[in-house]
C-alpha positions as CSV (number, residue, x, y, z in Angstrom):
1,M,89.2,38.2,147.2
2,T,90.2,41.6,148.8
3,S,88.6,42.9,152.0
4,K,88.5,45.9,154.2
5,N,87.5,46.7,157.8
6,V,85.2,49.5,158.9
7,D,83.2,50.5,161.9
8,V,80.0,51.2,159.9
9,L,78.7,50.0,156.6
10,L,75.8,51.9,155.1
11,V,73.9,50.0,152.4
12,G,72.0,52.4,150.1
13,G,72.8,55.9,149.0
14,G,69.5,57.6,149.8
15,A,68.2,59.9,152.5
16,M,68.4,57.4,155.3
17,S,72.0,56.3,154.9
18,T,73.4,59.8,154.2
19,T,71.6,61.1,157.3
20,L,73.0,58.4,159.5
21,G,76.4,58.9,158.1
22,M,76.2,62.7,158.8
23,L,75.0,62.1,162.4
24,L,77.8,59.6,163.1
25,K,80.6,61.7,161.6
26,E,79.5,64.7,163.5
27,L,79.3,62.7,166.7
28,D,82.7,61.0,166.1
29,P,84.9,62.3,163.2
30,S,87.3,59.4,163.7
31,I,84.7,56.7,163.0
32,S,85.3,54.8,159.7
33,I,82.3,54.4,157.4
34,T,81.7,52.9,154.0
35,M,78.6,53.6,152.0
36,V,77.7,51.3,149.1
37,E,75.2,52.1,146.5
38,R,74.2,49.7,143.7
39,L,73.6,52.5,141.2
40,E,76.2,54.8,139.7
41,K,74.9,57.9,141.4
42,I,73.6,58.9,144.8
43,A,69.9,59.1,145.6
44,Q,68.5,57.9,142.3
45,E,65.6,55.8,143.7
46,S,62.9,56.9,146.1
47,T,64.9,59.8,147.4
48,D,65.3,61.5,144.0
49,G,63.3,64.7,143.7
50,W,61.1,63.4,140.8
51,N,60.4,60.0,142.5
52,N,58.4,61.4,145.4
53,A,55.9,64.2,146.2
54,G,58.6,66.3,148.0
55,T,56.1,67.1,150.7
56,G,57.6,67.9,154.1
57,H,55.2,65.6,155.9
58,A,54.1,67.5,158.9
59,A,50.5,66.3,158.9
60,Y,49.3,69.8,157.9
61,C,47.4,68.6,154.8
62,E,47.5,64.8,154.8
63,L,44.0,63.7,155.7
64,N,45.1,60.1,156.3
65,Y,47.2,61.1,159.3
66,T,44.0,61.8,161.3
67,S,41.1,59.5,162.0
68,E,37.5,59.8,163.0
69,N,36.4,58.7,166.5
70,E,33.2,56.9,167.1
71,D,31.6,60.1,168.4
72,G,32.4,62.0,165.2
73,T,35.4,63.9,166.7
74,T,38.9,63.8,165.2
75,N,41.8,61.8,166.6
76,I,45.0,63.8,165.9
77,D,47.5,61.6,167.8
78,K,49.2,60.3,164.7
79,A,49.4,63.8,163.2
80,V,51.0,65.2,166.3
81,N,53.7,62.5,166.4
82,I,54.5,63.0,162.7
83,N,54.6,66.7,163.1
84,A,57.1,66.4,166.0
85,A,59.2,64.0,164.0
86,F,59.4,66.4,161.0
87,E,60.4,69.2,163.4
88,V,63.5,67.0,164.4
89,S,64.5,66.9,160.7
90,L,64.1,70.7,160.4
91,Q,66.4,71.2,163.4
92,F,69.1,69.0,162.0
93,W,68.9,70.6,158.6
94,S,69.1,74.0,160.3
95,Y,72.2,73.0,162.1
96,L,73.8,71.8,158.9
97,V,73.0,75.1,157.1
98,E,74.4,77.1,160.0
99,K,77.6,75.1,159.9
100,G,77.9,75.5,156.2
101,L,77.5,71.7,155.7
102,L,74.3,72.2,153.5
103,P,74.0,74.9,150.9
104,E,71.5,77.9,150.8
105,P,68.2,76.5,152.0
106,K,66.4,77.3,148.7
107,Q,68.5,74.7,147.0
108,F,66.8,71.9,148.9
109,I,63.7,73.3,150.7
110,N,61.1,76.0,149.9
111,R,58.1,77.3,151.6
112,V,54.9,76.0,149.8
113,P,51.6,76.3,151.7
114,H,50.0,73.0,152.7
115,Q,46.3,72.7,152.1
116,S,43.5,70.1,152.4
117,F,40.7,70.5,150.0
118,V,37.4,68.6,150.0
119,W,34.0,68.7,148.4
120,G,30.6,67.3,149.4
121,E,28.6,67.9,152.6
122,R,30.0,64.9,154.4
123,N,33.7,65.7,153.6
124,V,33.2,69.4,154.5
125,K,31.8,68.4,157.9
126,M,34.8,66.0,158.4
127,L,37.3,68.7,157.5
128,K,35.7,71.3,159.8
129,S,35.9,68.7,162.7
130,R,39.6,68.0,161.8
131,Y,40.3,71.8,161.7
132,E,38.7,72.3,165.1
133,A,40.7,69.5,166.7
134,M,44.0,70.4,165.1
135,S,43.9,74.2,165.4
136,A,43.3,73.8,169.2
137,H,46.7,72.1,169.4
138,P,49.8,74.4,169.6
139,A,51.5,72.4,166.8
140,F,48.8,73.4,164.4
141,R,47.6,76.8,165.8
142,E,48.4,78.6,162.5
143,M,45.9,76.4,160.6
144,Q,43.2,78.3,158.7
145,F,39.8,77.0,157.6
146,T,37.4,78.4,154.9
147,D,34.4,77.4,153.0
148,D,34.1,80.8,151.4
149,K,34.6,80.6,147.7
150,D,36.3,84.0,147.3
151,T,38.9,82.9,149.9
152,L,39.3,79.5,148.2
153,T,39.9,81.2,144.9
154,E,42.6,83.4,146.5
155,W,44.3,80.3,148.0
156,M,44.1,78.1,144.8
157,P,43.1,79.9,141.6
158,L,43.6,76.9,139.3
159,V,41.4,74.7,141.5
160,M,38.6,77.2,141.7
161,N,38.6,78.7,138.2
162,N,35.4,77.8,136.3
163,R,34.3,75.4,139.1
164,R,30.6,75.1,138.5
165,G,27.7,74.0,140.7
166,N,26.8,74.6,144.3
167,E,28.4,71.6,145.9
168,P,29.8,72.5,149.3
169,L,33.6,73.1,149.3
170,A,36.1,73.7,152.0
171,A,39.9,73.9,152.6
172,T,42.4,74.3,155.4
173,R,45.8,75.9,155.0
174,I,49.1,76.3,156.8
175,E,51.4,78.9,155.3
176,H,54.7,77.5,156.4
177,G,54.4,74.1,154.7
178,S,57.4,73.0,152.7
179,D,58.5,71.5,149.5
180,V,61.6,69.4,150.0
181,N,64.1,68.1,147.5
182,F,65.3,65.0,149.5
183,G,67.6,64.1,146.6
184,A,69.4,67.4,146.9
185,I,69.8,66.9,150.6
186,A,71.2,63.4,150.3
187,R,73.6,64.3,147.5
188,N,74.9,67.4,149.4
189,M,75.4,65.3,152.5
190,A,77.2,62.6,150.4
191,D,79.4,65.2,148.8
192,Y,80.4,66.5,152.2
193,L,81.0,63.1,153.7
194,S,83.1,62.0,150.8
195,K,85.6,64.7,151.7
196,Q,86.0,63.5,155.3
197,D,88.7,61.2,156.5
198,G,87.5,57.7,157.1
199,F,84.5,57.9,154.8
200,T,84.4,56.1,151.5
201,T,81.6,55.8,148.9
202,E,81.4,52.8,146.6
203,L,79.1,53.3,143.6
204,G,77.9,50.5,141.4
205,A,78.4,48.2,144.3
206,D,75.8,45.5,144.8
207,V,75.5,43.5,148.1
208,K,75.5,39.8,147.4
209,D,75.8,38.3,150.9
210,L,75.7,39.1,154.6
211,E,77.1,36.8,157.2
212,Q,77.6,37.5,160.9
213,Q,80.9,36.4,162.4
214,S,81.6,34.8,165.7
215,D,82.7,38.2,167.2
216,G,79.3,39.8,166.2
217,S,80.7,41.7,163.3
218,W,79.4,41.3,159.7
219,K,81.1,40.1,156.6
220,V,79.3,41.7,153.7
221,T,80.2,40.5,150.2
222,I,79.8,43.2,147.4
223,S,80.1,42.9,143.7
224,Q,81.6,45.9,141.9
225,N,82.9,46.1,138.3
226,G,82.6,42.4,138.0
227,Q,84.8,41.7,141.0
228,R,83.8,40.5,144.5
229,R,85.2,41.6,147.8
230,D,84.4,41.6,151.4
231,V,83.7,44.4,153.8
232,H,83.9,43.6,157.5
233,A,81.8,46.0,159.6
234,K,81.0,46.2,163.3
235,F,77.6,47.7,162.4
236,V,75.5,47.5,159.2
237,F,72.6,49.7,158.3
238,L,70.3,48.5,155.5
239,G,68.8,51.7,154.1
240,A,68.2,50.5,150.6
241,G,64.5,51.5,150.2
242,G,62.6,48.6,148.7
243,G,65.8,46.7,148.5
244,A,66.2,46.5,152.2
245,L,63.8,43.6,152.7
246,P,65.8,41.1,150.6
247,L,69.0,42.2,152.4
248,L,67.3,41.8,155.8
249,Q,66.3,38.3,154.8
250,Q,69.8,37.5,153.7
251,A,71.1,38.6,157.1
252,G,68.8,36.0,158.7
253,I,68.3,37.8,162.1
254,K,65.3,36.6,164.1
255,E,63.8,40.1,164.3
256,G,63.4,40.0,160.5
257,K,61.5,36.8,160.4
258,G,57.9,36.9,159.0
259,Y,58.3,40.2,157.2
260,G,57.1,40.4,153.6
261,G,56.7,43.2,151.1
262,F,53.8,44.5,148.9
263,P,55.3,46.6,146.1
264,V,53.3,49.5,144.7
265,S,54.5,51.7,141.9
266,G,53.5,55.4,141.4
267,Q,53.0,57.7,138.5
268,W,52.5,61.5,138.2
269,L,50.9,63.9,135.8
270,V,53.4,66.7,135.3
271,C,52.8,70.2,134.0
272,E,55.7,72.6,133.3
273,K,53.6,75.2,131.3
274,P,54.8,78.5,132.8
275,E,51.4,80.3,132.6
276,L,49.8,77.5,134.6
277,V,52.7,76.8,137.0
278,E,52.7,80.5,138.1
279,Q,49.1,80.3,139.0
280,H,49.5,77.5,141.6
281,F,51.4,77.8,144.8
282,A,50.4,75.1,147.2
283,K,50.3,71.4,148.0
284,V,46.6,70.7,147.8
285,Y,45.7,67.3,149.3
286,G,42.3,65.6,148.9
287,A,40.7,62.5,150.4
288,A,41.7,59.1,149.1
289,P,39.2,57.1,147.0
290,I,37.5,54.2,148.8
291,G,39.8,51.1,148.7
292,A,42.9,53.2,147.8
293,P,46.1,52.9,149.8
294,P,47.2,55.9,151.8
295,M,50.1,56.6,149.4
296,S,47.5,57.3,146.7
297,V,45.8,60.3,148.4
298,P,45.4,62.6,145.4
299,H,47.2,66.0,145.5
300,L,48.0,68.9,143.3
301,D,51.5,70.0,144.1
302,T,53.8,72.9,143.5
303,R,57.3,71.3,143.1
304,I,60.6,73.2,143.0
305,I,63.4,70.9,141.9
306,D,66.9,72.4,141.2
307,G,65.3,75.9,141.0
308,K,62.7,74.9,138.4
309,K,59.0,75.0,139.2
310,A,56.4,72.5,138.0
311,I,53.0,71.1,139.1
312,L,52.5,67.5,139.9
313,F,49.2,65.6,140.2
314,G,48.7,62.1,141.5
315,P,50.0,59.7,142.5
316,F,48.4,57.1,140.4
317,A,49.2,53.7,141.9
318,G,50.0,50.5,140.1
319,F,51.1,47.0,140.9
320,T,54.6,45.8,140.1
321,T,56.7,42.9,141.2
322,K,59.8,45.1,141.4
323,F,61.0,46.3,144.8
324,L,63.0,49.1,143.2
325,K,62.4,51.3,140.2
326,Q,65.6,49.9,138.7
327,G,64.9,46.5,140.2
328,S,64.0,43.0,138.9
329,I,60.5,41.6,138.1
330,L,61.6,38.6,140.2
331,D,62.0,40.7,143.4
332,L,58.6,39.8,144.9
333,I,58.9,36.1,144.1
334,K,62.4,35.9,145.5
335,S,61.2,37.5,148.7
336,V,58.8,34.7,149.6
337,R,60.1,32.5,152.4
338,T,58.5,29.8,154.6
339,D,58.3,32.3,157.5
340,N,56.5,35.0,155.6
341,L,54.3,32.9,153.2
342,A,51.3,32.7,155.6
343,P,51.3,36.5,156.2
344,M,51.6,37.3,152.5
345,L,48.8,34.9,151.5
346,S,46.6,36.3,154.3
347,V,47.2,39.9,153.1
348,G,46.5,38.9,149.5
349,K,43.2,37.2,150.6
350,N,42.1,40.0,152.8
351,N,43.0,42.9,150.5
352,M,41.1,42.1,147.4
353,D,39.6,45.7,147.2
354,L,43.2,47.0,147.1
355,T,44.2,44.6,144.4
356,K,41.1,45.6,142.3
357,Y,42.0,49.2,142.9
358,L,45.6,48.8,141.7
359,I,44.4,46.9,138.6
360,S,42.0,49.7,137.8
361,E,44.8,52.2,138.2
362,V,47.0,50.3,135.8
363,R,44.3,50.2,133.1
364,Q,43.7,53.9,133.1
365,S,44.3,55.9,129.9
366,H,45.8,59.4,129.8
367,K,42.3,60.8,129.5
368,D,41.2,58.8,132.6
369,R,44.0,60.3,134.6
370,C,43.3,63.8,133.4
371,D,39.6,63.3,134.3
372,S,40.8,62.7,137.9
373,L,42.9,65.8,137.7
374,R,39.8,67.8,136.7
375,N,38.3,67.1,140.1
376,F,41.0,69.5,141.4
377,F,41.7,71.6,138.3
378,P,38.5,71.8,136.2
379,D,40.1,73.6,133.3
380,A,43.0,71.1,132.9
381,Q,43.8,70.3,129.3
382,D,45.1,66.8,128.5
383,K,47.8,68.2,126.2
384,D,49.4,70.2,129.0
385,W,50.2,67.2,131.2
386,T,52.7,64.3,130.7
387,L,53.1,61.1,132.6
388,A,56.1,60.6,134.8
389,Y,57.1,57.4,136.7
390,A,57.8,57.8,140.4
391,G,59.8,55.6,142.7
392,Q,58.7,52.2,144.0
393,R,57.3,51.8,147.5
394,V,57.3,48.4,149.3
395,Q,54.6,48.4,151.9
396,I,55.2,46.2,155.0
397,I,53.6,42.8,155.4
398,K,54.0,41.3,158.9
399,K,52.4,38.7,161.2
400,D,49.4,39.7,163.2
401,A,48.3,38.5,166.6
402,Q,46.1,35.8,165.0
403,G,49.0,34.3,163.1
404,G,47.8,35.7,159.8
405,G,49.2,38.9,158.2
406,K,48.5,42.6,158.0
407,L,49.5,45.2,155.5
408,E,51.0,48.4,157.0
409,F,51.7,51.7,155.2
410,G,54.1,53.3,157.6
411,T,57.9,53.1,158.2
412,E,59.4,50.6,160.6
413,A,63.0,50.1,161.8
414,I,64.1,46.5,162.4
415,V,67.0,46.2,164.8
416,A,68.9,43.1,165.8
417,E,68.9,42.3,169.5
418,D,72.7,42.7,169.7
419,G,72.5,46.1,167.9
420,T,75.0,45.1,165.1
421,I,72.5,45.5,162.2
422,A,69.4,47.5,161.5
423,A,67.1,47.9,158.5
424,L,64.4,50.3,157.5
425,L,61.3,49.1,155.8
426,G,58.1,50.7,154.5
427,A,57.2,54.0,153.0
428,S,55.3,57.2,154.1
429,P,56.1,59.4,155.9
430,G,59.6,58.1,155.0
431,A,62.2,60.7,154.2
432,S,60.4,63.5,156.1
433,T,61.1,61.8,159.5
434,T,64.5,60.5,158.5
435,V,66.4,62.3,161.3
436,D,64.1,61.2,164.0
437,T,64.3,57.6,162.7
438,M,68.1,57.6,162.5
439,I,68.4,59.0,166.0
440,K,66.3,56.1,167.2
441,I,68.7,53.8,165.4
442,L,71.7,55.4,167.2
443,E,69.9,55.0,170.5
444,S,69.3,51.3,169.9
445,C,72.6,50.4,168.2
446,F,75.1,52.8,169.8
447,A,73.4,53.0,173.2
448,D,76.6,53.2,175.3
449,R,78.2,55.9,173.2
450,I,75.1,58.1,172.9
451,A,74.7,58.0,176.6
452,S,78.1,59.6,177.1
453,S,78.3,63.2,178.0
454,E,80.3,64.0,174.8
455,W,77.6,62.5,172.5
456,Q,74.8,64.0,174.5
457,T,76.3,67.5,174.2
458,K,76.8,67.1,170.5
459,M,73.3,65.7,170.0
460,K,71.7,68.7,171.7
461,E,73.8,71.0,169.5
462,M,72.6,69.3,166.3
463,V,69.0,68.8,167.5
464,P,68.3,71.3,170.4
465,S,65.1,69.4,171.4
466,Y,67.0,66.1,171.8
467,G,66.1,64.2,174.9
468,Q,62.8,66.0,175.3
469,S,59.4,65.3,173.8
470,L,58.0,67.8,171.3
471,V,54.7,66.1,171.7
472,E,54.5,66.8,175.4
473,N,56.5,70.0,175.6
474,T,54.7,72.2,173.1
475,D,56.5,75.4,174.3
476,L,59.7,73.8,173.2
477,L,58.1,72.8,169.9
478,L,57.2,76.4,169.2
479,E,60.6,77.6,170.3
480,V,62.5,75.3,167.9
481,R,60.0,76.0,165.1
482,A,60.7,79.7,165.3
483,R,64.4,79.0,164.8
484,T,64.0,76.5,162.0
485,L,61.5,78.6,160.0
486,D,63.9,81.5,160.2
487,T,67.1,79.5,159.4
488,L,65.5,77.6,156.5
489,K,63.6,80.7,155.2
490,L,60.2,79.1,155.5
491,K,58.5,82.1,157.2
492,P,55.4,83.3,155.3
């Protein structure tokens, strides 16, 4: 069996691994890196443009990123943190564009206004409270609110056309929202990295085993073209989307004990009819149905993928036992261990409403889905929309303080105590906060090097706000935002 030695092994060829690879290569061009991807192309799972909503998650329109306090006011803490994390991504992408390492921004990011849209007296009251809390914060000062039907028609003609009745309606809007093709970003970064000395990409390479050696390094066995070989790496990053959990379990580190996964599939209704596509220019997010997971918040989206515009509506959730879109129906069963059995059973017992919701989603007909669409687009015709399958999402199951389990819908990095291996689990906001998440991986696993003056200087060149809090320093937030909106051509 052949083998090779590298400084870093990246498992998975999506947004996370390519971003970490770019950061490391910019910080130290001499570092040796191998990226292995089980499929024959880069970014074909959740990172691919058609496998996600493409929303640059900045908490402008996603109602589930804020919560209601007991006194009826709105808590925006989570929204502020997500917004700040997305600004870090925008800074890094701006740096790559300025250096010519990413192409013209319109090839991977486009300005598309972000809107929240609700109906019913209670929801309108909630949205007004949300607007008042958010617009008072510098990060959201450009947010607009309206319950005027003429303004609503101007903002979203398809949504308002032939909308009957006198039910209260309201919306908020931020003009500089974005539509992001994360697949294009990952593939462009991978293309650049593949041309750098000391970086290799192995496609069609499936990780079969991970074993830590006595010196702390990892021996990772991969299968490629029917042959097995070992890669010895000082540091391993498991950025394989839904496939990260089984790999983390194989690694056997104590920090990964007790974690399980709850896989959820997604589907979209897609319209490419030009006369309709040209009438809609926004990402319009509504409120999630009772019992629905946060990833199922309904939204009617303008999408721009490889220069072509379309409208997506959804997502419609479904249950699957696969952890990857191109995975195995045995993924969920194989992930059950003695250390995560209790949390998984507890989550199953305590989330029956979610289970029933997923079953109801799976049983929907095309007409049922189009009826849901008509809540947003009253004139929608079934024949104009086709069903497309999105990527898989594996939500995190972990132990709670009572020894049971809890289901989480965020993103979580698992890092070994010795810093030699890290894994990323979970879903939303996912790719939007990739750069911020990968910087935290660097700070945990390359602590000595990132503390050096050389790496500190380079980090501040790539991400000018590095080392400072955009949550606390709102003047800095607005300063870097002005630059990124200009560089990435997101100005209204």
